[in-house]
N, C-alpha and C positions, 0 to 999 in steps of 0.2 A: 791584645786579645784578638783572636781570629774569628770572623763571622763567615758562615757559609753563604755564598751567593748563588749556589745551585749545586746540583749533582748531575754527573754525566756518566755515560756508559762507553766503554771502548768499542770502536768499530775498526774495520779494515783500514780506513784512511785517517783515523784519528779518534775523535770523541763526539758524542752528541748528547744533548740533554736540555735542561731548562735553566735560563738565567732568571733569578727571582730577587729583585730589588724592591724597595718600598714603592718607587714610582715607575717601575718597569718590570714586565714579565714577558720573556720571549724565548722561543725555541732557538737554540744555538748549536752550531757545529764548529769544532776545532779541528781543522784539517791540515795534514802535512803540506808544507809549502813546496809543491812540485817544481816551482820555478827558481828555487834557491840556487844561486851560483857563487855567492861569496859568504864568508863567515859572519859578516855583520848583518846579513839579511835574516829575517825571522825564520825559525824552524816550522812554525805553524801560523795559519791565518784563522781568525775568528769570524764566522759568518752568522748572521741573525735572520730569522724569519723566512717566509716562503720565497722572498726575493733574493736571499743570500747576500744581504748587504754586509760589506766588510766593516766590522766594528772594532777590530783590534788584531793583535799579533802575539805570538808566544815564542820563547826561547828556552831550549833545554839547558838546565843548570844542574850542578851537583852540590848537594848539601855539604857544607864544611864539617858539620858535626857527625852525620851518619854516613856520608859518602854515597847516599842514594840520589838518584836522578829525580827531578821534578820539572815542571814547566812553569816558568815565570811569564805571566800574561799582563798585557796592557790593553785596556778597553777604552774607547773614546767614541762618543756619538752624542749629538745634541739631546737625544732622549735620555741619556745617562746623566747629563748635567754639564756644567761648564768646565769641570776638571776631569782629567784622566783617572781611571780606576785601575789600581794595581792589584793583582791577585796571583795566587799560586794554585796550580792543579796538582793534587796529590791523591794517591790511592786511599780508599777507605779500608781501614784495617778489618780483615776477616771477610771482605766482600770482593770476590774475583771480578775483574773488569768493571768495577764501580769506582768512580773518582769524585772528589769534592773540590769545588771551586772556592778557595778561601781568600777573603778580602785581606789585603796587605796594606795597612795604613802607612803612608809615606811621611806623615808629619804628626 
């Protein structure tokens, strides 16, 4: 079962919106990694709040079933909790430039 952790809007440099978890609500930006030089580095950086604290990263992936691209994200910060949060960023059906951040349980 997928749970929405927030909704974001596409921007020129990535996405911005609100992360909404039970114990945390914060403005976030997911920006293209301008410093990427190798394939194993993330395609995106996740920044939170007015201070732009880096709380995670994202990699562009292709769905095996549909062949569509999505962004696989990992979030990690003491305010999130002791474990990393895995999520996928996917387009909202029928809403141009609107994306949903879906929790991806790993266990």
